[in-house]
C-alpha positions in Angstrom: -10.2 -8.1 -35.3 -13.5 -7.7 -33.4 -16.5 -6.6 -35.3 -17.3 -2.9 -35.3 -19.9 -1.6 -32.9 -23.4 -1.0 -34.4 -26.6 0.4 -33.1 -29.5 -1.7 -32.0 -33.2 -1.2 -33.1 -33.7 0.6 -29.7 -31.1 3.2 -30.6 -32.0 3.4 -34.3 -35.7 4.1 -33.5 -35.6 5.9 -30.2 -38.8 7.8 -29.3 -38.8 11.5 -28.6 -37.8 12.2 -24.9 -41.1 14.0 -24.4 -43.0 10.8 -25.0 -40.9 9.0 -22.4 -41.2 11.9 -19.9 -45.0 12.0 -20.3 -45.3 8.2 -19.9 -43.3 8.1 -16.6 -44.8 11.2 -15.0 -47.7 9.6 -13.2 -45.7 6.4 -12.2 -44.8 5.7 -8.6 -42.3 3.5 -7.0 -44.5 0.5 -6.0 -45.0 -3.1 -6.9 -48.3 -3.5 -8.8 -48.6 -7.2 -8.1 -48.5 -6.9 -4.3 -51.0 -4.0 -4.3 -53.3 -6.1 -6.5 -53.2 -9.1 -4.2 -53.8 -8.2 -0.5 -53.0 -11.3 1.4 -53.7 -12.7 4.9 -51.6 -11.6 7.8 -49.8 -14.0 10.1 -48.4 -13.6 13.6 -44.8 -13.3 14.7 -43.1 -16.3 16.2 -43.1 -15.9 20.0 -41.6 -18.1 22.7 -39.9 -21.5 22.3 -41.6 -23.8 19.7 -40.7 -27.2 18.4 -41.6 -28.8 15.0 -40.8 -31.6 12.7 -39.9 -29.4 9.7 -38.9 -25.7 9.7 -39.0 -23.8 6.5 -37.1 -20.5 6.3 -38.5 -18.1 3.7 -42.0 -17.2 2.6 -41.5 -17.1 -1.1 -42.3 -19.8 -3.7 -39.6 -22.2 -2.6 -40.6 -22.1 1.0 -44.3 -22.2 0.4 -44.1 -25.2 -2.0 -41.8 -27.0 0.4 -44.2 -26.5 3.3 -47.3 -27.4 1.3 -45.7 -30.5 -0.3 -44.3 -31.7 3.1 -47.7 -31.3 4.8 -49.5 -33.2 1.9 -46.9 -35.9 2.1 -47.3 -36.3 5.9 -50.4 -34.6 7.3 -49.4 -35.5 10.8 -46.1 -33.6 10.7 -45.8 -30.3 12.4 -44.5 -27.9 9.7 -43.6 -24.3 10.6 -42.7 -21.6 8.1 -40.9 -18.5 9.1 -40.8 -15.3 6.9 -38.7 -12.3 7.7 -41.3 -9.7 6.4 -44.5 -10.6 4.5 -45.4 -13.6 2.5 -44.3 -13.1 -1.1 -43.0 -9.5 -0.6 -39.6 -10.1 -2.4 -38.8 -11.9 -5.6 -41.9 -14.1 -5.5 -44.2 -11.1 -5.4 -42.5 -8.8 -7.9 -41.3 -10.9 -10.8 -42.7 -10.8 -14.3 -45.0 -13.8 -13.8 -43.4 -16.0 -16.4 -43.7 -19.6 -15.4 -41.3 -21.5 -17.5 -40.7 -25.3 -17.7 -36.9 -25.0 -18.1 -34.9 -26.0 -15.0 -31.6 -25.0 -16.6 -32.3 -21.3 -17.6 -32.8 -22.3 -21.3 -31.6 -24.9 -23.7 -28.2 -23.5 -24.4 -27.2 -23.3 -20.7 -28.5 -26.8 -20.1 -27.0 -28.5 -23.1 -23.6 -26.8 -22.4 -23.5 -27.8 -18.7 -25.2 -31.2 -18.6 -25.2 -32.6 -22.1 -25.7 -36.2 -21.0 -28.8 -35.5 -19.0 -30.3 -32.5 -20.8 -33.2 -34.5 -22.3 -34.1 -35.8 -18.8 -33.9 -32.3 -17.4 -36.3 -31.2 -20.2 -38.7 -34.0 -19.4 -38.6 -33.3 -15.6 -39.1 -29.6 -16.3 -42.3 -30.3 -18.3 -43.5 -32.7 -15.6 -42.8 -30.0 -13.0 -44.9 -27.4 -14.9 -47.7 -29.9 -15.4 -47.7 -30.6 -11.7 -47.9 -26.9 -10.9 -50.9 -26.5 -13.2 -52.7 -29.5 -11.8 -52.1 -28.4 -8.2 -53.4 -24.9 -8.9 -56.5 -26.5 -10.5 -57.0 -29.1 -7.8 -56.8 -26.6 -4.9 -58.6 -23.8 -6.8 -55.8 -21.4 -6.2 -56.4 -17.8 -7.4 -53.1 -17.4 -9.2 -53.9 -15.9 -12.6 -52.5 -19.1 -14.2 -52.6 -19.0 -18.1 -50.9 -21.8 -20.1 -50.6 -19.6 -23.2 -47.1 -20.5 -24.3 -44.6 -17.8 -25.2 -42.9 -16.0 -28.0 -39.2 -15.6 -28.4 -38.6 -12.8 -30.8 -35.6 -11.6 -32.8 -35.2 -7.8 -32.9 -31.9 -7.9 -34.9 -31.1 -9.8 -38.1 -28.3 -11.9 -36.5 -30.8 -13.3 -33.9 -33.1 -14.9 -36.6 -30.8 -17.9 -37.1 -30.8 -18.6 -33.4 -34.6 -18.9 -33.4 -34.6 -21.0 -36.6 -32.1 -23.4 -35.0 -34.3 -23.7 -31.8 -37.5 -24.7 -33.8 -38.9 -28.2 -33.2 -42.1 -30.2 -32.6 -43.4 -27.8 -30.0 -41.6 -24.6 -31.1 -42.8 -23.1 -34.4 -40.5 -20.7 -36.3 -42.2 -17.5 -37.6 -40.6 -15.2 -40.2 -40.9 -11.5 -39.7 -44.2 -11.0 -41.5 -45.8 -13.9 -39.6 -44.6 -12.7 -36.3 -45.7 -9.1 -36.9 -49.1 -10.4 -38.0 -49.6 -11.9 -34.6 -48.1 -9.1 -32.4 -47.9 -5.8 -34.2 -44.4 -4.5 -33.4 -42.1 -3.1 -36.1 -39.1 -4.4 -34.2 -39.7 -8.0 -35.0 -37.4 -9.8 -37.5 -38.7 -13.3 -36.6 -40.3 -15.2 -33.8 -40.5 -18.6 -32.1 -43.8 -19.8 -30.7 -43.3 -22.2 -27.8 -46.7 -23.8 -27.2 -46.4 -26.0 -24.1 -43.4 -25.0 -22.0 -44.5 -21.6 -20.7 -47.3 -20.1 -18.7 -48.2 -16.9 -17.0 -49.1 -16.3 -13.3 -50.0 -13.3 -11.1 -46.9 -13.5 -8.9 -48.2 -12.2 -5.7 -51.6 -14.0 -6.0 -49.7 -17.2 -6.5 -47.6 -16.7 -3.4 -50.5 -15.6 -1.2 -52.8 -18.3 -2.4 -50.1 -20.9 -1.7 -49.8 -19.5 1.8 -53.6 -20.0 2.3 -53.3 -23.5 1.0 -50.5 -24.1 3.4 -52.5 -22.8 6.3 -55.5 -24.8 5.3 -53.3 -27.9 5.3 -52.1 -27.2 8.8 -48.8 -25.4 8.2 -48.1 -22.8 10.9 -47.0 -19.5 9.3 -45.2 -16.7 11.1 -44.4 -13.4 9.4 -42.0 -10.7 10.6 -39.9 -13.4 12.1 -36.4 -13.1 10.5 -34.1 -15.9 11.3 -30.9 -14.4 12.7 -28.9 -17.6 13.2 -29.1 -21.4 12.9 -27.6 -22.9 16.1 -26.6 -26.4 17.2 -28.4 -28.8 14.9 -31.4 -26.8 13.7 -32.2 -24.3 16.3 -33.5 -21.2 14.6 -33.3 -17.9 16.5 -35.6 -14.9 15.7 -35.9 -11.6 17.5 -39.0 -12.8 19.4 -38.8 -16.5 19.6 -36.9 -19.8 19.1 -37.8 -22.6 16.8 -36.4 -26.1 17.4 -36.8 -28.3 14.4 -35.9 -31.9 13.5 -35.3 -30.8 9.9 -34.9 -27.5 8.2 -35.4 -26.3 4.6 -33.6 -23.1 3.8 -35.5 -21.1 1.1 -33.8 -17.7 1.5 -33.3 -16.8 -2.1 -31.2 -13.8 -2.6 -30.6 -13.0 1.1 -27.4 -14.0 2.9 -27.4 -17.8 3.6 -27.5 -19.0 7.1 -24.8 -21.5 6.0 -21.3 -20.2 5.6 -20.7 -22.5 2.7 -23.2 -20.7 0.5 -22.2 -17.1 1.3 -20.3 -16.6 -1.9 -22.6 -18.9 -4.0 -25.0 -16.2 -5.1 -25.0 -12.4 -5.7 -27.9 -10.0 -5.9 -28.5 -8.5 -9.4 -31.2 -5.9 -9.7 -33.9 -6.2 -12.4 -36.3 -3.4 -13.3 -39.9 -3.3 -14.4 -42.6 -0.9 -15.6 -46.4 -1.5 -15.5 -48.7 0.5 -17.8 -52.1 1.8 -17.2 -54.9 -0.5 -18.6 -55.1 -0.3 -22.4 -58.2 1.2 -24.1 -60.1 -1.0 -26.5 -58.5 0.7 -29.5 -55.0 0.5 -28.0 -55.5 -3.2 -27.3 -56.8 -3.8 -30.8 -53.7 -2.1 -32.2 -51.4 -4.8 -30.8 -53.0 -8.0 -32.0 -51.5 -10.3 -29.4 -54.7 -12.3 -29.2 -53.1 -15.3 -27.7 -51.8 -13.3 -24.7 -48.4 -15.1 -24.8 -45.5 -13.9 -22.8 -42.8 -12.4 -25.0 -39.0 -12.1 -24.6 -36.5 -10.9 -27.1 -33.3 -12.7 -27.9 -30.5 -10.2 -27.0 -28.1 -10.8 -24.2 -29.6 -7.8 -22.5 -33.1 -8.8 -23.1 -36.6 -7.5 -22.5 -39.6 -9.5 -21.3 -43.2 -8.3 -21.5 -46.7 -9.6 -21.0 -50.4 -8.6 -20.6 -52.2 -8.6 -17.2 -55.7 -9.7 -16.6 -56.9 -6.1 -17.0 -54.8 -5.5 -20.1 -51.9 -3.6 -18.7 -48.5 -4.3 -20.1 -45.6 -5.3 -17.9 -42.3 -4.4 -19.5 -39.0 -5.2 -17.8 -35.5 -6.4 -18.2 -32.5 -5.1 -20.2 -30.5 -3.6 -17.4 -29.2 -6.1 -14.8 -27.3 -4.2 -12.1 -24.9 -5.4 -9.5 -23.8 -3.1 -6.7 -20.4 -3.3 -5.1 -20.5 -5.3 -1.9 -23.4 -7.6 -3.0 -26.0 -6.2 -0.6 -29.8 -6.1 -0.9 -31.0 -2.5 -0.3 -34.3 -0.8 -1.0 -32.4 2.3 -2.2 -31.2 0.2 -5.2 -34.7 -0.2 -6.5 -35.1 3.4 -7.7 -32.9 3.9 -10.7 -34.3 6.7 -12.9 -32.0 6.1 -15.9 -33.1 2.5 -16.1 -36.8 3.4 -16.0 -36.2 6.0 -18.7 -34.4 3.4 -20.8 -37.2 0.9 -20.4 -39.9 3.4 -21.3 -38.0 4.4 -24.4 -37.6 0.8 -25.4 -41.3 0.2 -24.8 -42.3 2.9 -27.3 -39.8 1.6 -29.8 -41.4 -1.8 -29.5 -45.0 -0.4 -29.6 -44.9 3.1 -31.2 -48.7 2.9 -31.8 -49.1 3.2 -28.0 -47.7 6.7 -27.8 -49.6 8.6 -25.1 -49.9 5.6 -22.8 -48.6 6.1 -19.3 -47.1 3.9 -16.6 -48.6 3.6 -13.2 -46.0 1.6 -11.4 -42.2 1.1 -11.5 -40.2 -1.2 -9.3 -37.2 -3.5 -9.0 -36.1 -6.6 -7.3 -32.9 -8.5 -6.6 -32.3 -11.8 -8.5 -30.3 -14.5 -6.7 -27.7 -15.1 -9.4 -25.2 -17.9 -9.3 -22.4 -18.7 -11.6 -24.2 -21.5 -13.4 -27.4 -19.4 -13.9 -29.8 -22.0 -12.5 -30.6 -23.4 -9.1 -28.3 -25.4 -7.0 -29.1 -27.7 -4.1 -27.5 -29.4 -1.1 -27.7 -30.5 2.5 -25.8 -29.8 5.7 -25.8 -30.6 9.4 -25.6 -34.4 8.8 -28.6 -34.2 6.4 -30.9 -32.3 8.8 -30.7 -29.0 6.7 -31.4 -28.7 3.0 -31.2 -25.7 0.7 -32.1 -24.5 -2.8 -31.0 -21.2 -4.2 -29.5 -19.5 -7.2 -32.5 -19.5 -9.6 -31.1 -16.5 -11.5 -34.4 -15.0 -12.6 -36.1 -18.2 -13.9 -37.4 -19.7 -10.7 -41.2 -19.2 -10.7 -41.7 -22.9 -11.8 -38.3 -24.2 -10.8 -39.0 -23.5 -7.1 -41.5 -26.3 -7.1 -38.8 -28.7 -8.3 -36.4 -27.2 -5.7 -38.9 -27.9 -3.0 -39.1 -31.5 -4.0 -35.4 -31.9 -4.1 -35.1 -30.5 -0.6 -37.7 -32.8 0.7 -35.9 -35.8 -0.9 -32.6 -34.7 0.7 -34.2 -34.3 4.1 -35.8 -37.7 3.9 -32.6 -39.3 2.8 -34.2 -40.9 -0.2 -32.7 -41.6 -3.6 -35.0 -40.3 -6.4 -34.6 -39.5 -10.1 -34.1 -35.9 -8.9 -31.3 -36.6 -6.4 -29.4 -38.7 -9.0 -29.1 -35.8 -11.4 -25.6 -34.4 -11.9 -27.3 -31.0 -11.9 -28.5 -31.6 -8.3 -25.3 -33.3 -7.1 -23.0 -30.5 -8.2 -22.5 -26.9 -7.1 -21.7 -23.7 -8.9 -18.3 -22.1 -8.8 -18.5 -19.4 -6.0 -18.1 -15.8 -6.8 -14.8 -14.2 -5.6 -14.8 -11.6 -2.8 -14.7 -7.9 -3.6 -13.3 -6.1 -5.4 -12.9 -9.0 -7.9 -16.7 -9.8 -7.8 -17.7 -6.4 -8.9 -15.0 -6.1 -11.6 -15.9 -9.5 -13.1 -19.6 -9.1 -13.0 -19.5 -5.6 -14.5 -17.0 -6.7 -17.2 -19.3 -9.5 -18.1 -22.3 -7.1 -18.4 -20.2 -4.7 -20.5 -19.1 -7.6 -22.8 -22.7 -8.9 -23.2 -23.8 -5.4 -24.2 -20.9 -5.2 -26.7 -22.0 -8.5 -28.2 -25.5 -7.1 -28.7 -23.9 -4.2 -30.6 -21.6 -6.5 -32.6 -24.1 -8.9 -34.4 -23.8 -11.3 -31.4 -20.1 -11.8 -31.6 -18.6 -12.6 -28.2 -15.3 -10.9 -27.2 -12.3 -12.7 -25.8 -13.5 -12.3 -22.2 -16.8 -14.0 -23.0 -15.1 -16.7 -25.0 -12.9 -17.4 -22.0 -15.9 -17.7 -19.7 -17.5 -20.0 -22.2 -14.4 -22.2 -22.2 -14.3 -22.6 -18.5 -18.0 -23.2 -18.1 -19.0 -19.8 -16.8 -20.6 -18.4 -20.0 -24.1 -17.2 -20.2 -26.4 -17.1 -23.2 -29.8 -15.6 -22.3 
């Protein structure tokens, strides 16, 4: 018999609807980060151009790939093509959590690659350290803060999960200790991770990386969507053709130019609110002196953080897949989700009643069935790709860029020898099976959150065949 359904703290202590309505009234559908980081503009690709390396995609994966390639070989002609503007999609609208994990957390990594998990952890920390050192070396204005992070339990059954995750660099905090550091009545316990997490300003990171690329000699073209990849690596855009010796595909959630990857990822929409700046008294009411990023431990989890001007970004919980797996701007406005997020915000911080939100937005996550990035090559090694970061890619994209450059160079490295790099996720089925399976998974995860964490038969089956997810 399955456990009976119980309410969560966000249902037991739901704020009055008038508080939510007041808070959302001045908000507008816009991405705070990109408004706060006006970037340079780059021309369209025109005519017929040749290069040594073409990079398709102007998000983190593409930008790191172009920059690292140019630093490796300054004489190479490297061209980056972006369909709209640099960093306008996931790289400019995420929460700004820069996590060391390459496997979307310990549970996912240990389950899928138990024999190499310790090596993946080591490489993840090296990767985060390299990002920090590059930002420092190049003086990138990226809002980088190596503050660590809190994982918090908001239900009693989650406390044991945090206790079991404690270790040399992760300190368990009981409820009193956690609430003393960040003043939320929802906290049952916490886990302070000191070294494996940082914060960035997402759009500033993307646009400062673009400037670093341009300074290094990378040629960047915006508003140049690649419509096809022809014989070898001939890339066709509406206004020009790019002929490259090698090509790195960094297209994230958008349909792959390679047929083999068309069913490897699906777009899942994630939603975010940004508050107005806190007053001095509001800021003092929170504690939160270390400015760590915070995420709770539910399957449908929230993440939140402070900005440089003491706003609070609050996102997560709903993760919405739309039938057909398309990326559409109309999916970004979902009033019921923004109302739910605002209600959960005031359950988390009831002392902030009266605070309002200025921005609300959403973005599509490139989700794959193993919940972390996959890699590969095609066209006799002349094309490489990295995709499927599943919402934890801010740091992992730097690793993905290095993997693609290894593959394109045909070299064997500690990265290319990893089973994680050499294997692919199970593809999603076509519709209607994809929609049925994804939405049943989401329903089941919500049921587990309402059943003291107990996973139903469907989730246990997914776990048994290697498709389970534990956030």
